Phi, psi and omega in degrees: 000138168226161181204151172252146178237156175298149180285333186247151176299146354284130187282074182291163173283137181250335177209126181240130175248120184238130181236113178272128182247115182246129182242140177178187182253117176055053185282131179290109179306322181295318182293320180292314174307313178301311176301320173297314174301312178298321176304308184296313193261339182231328190251336182269108184289325181298314178298321175302321181282317182298328183276015167276340178236350188233148169269137186244125181250131182238136174229159179213156172220148178249123177259105186283131180282141178263359177236126182273105182290340183285329177289318177302313183301320179293317176297315180296323184281338182252011173064000000 
């Protein structure tokens, strides 16, 4: 997260850049986009206040895990 602030008091935020990094195995890009949308539009009270004075720019990336930990847990449990 990065932000720009007004030069004079009260130094409110004028622009906020949020970059979400999601790490996992076979992550659904649509689910990530929906989670971000809900956060921005419905659930984040801080974002609701900040967007009264600032533009908010959101980006995201998915970092694909190369190892499926659910399969490893299954193998470990069954020996």
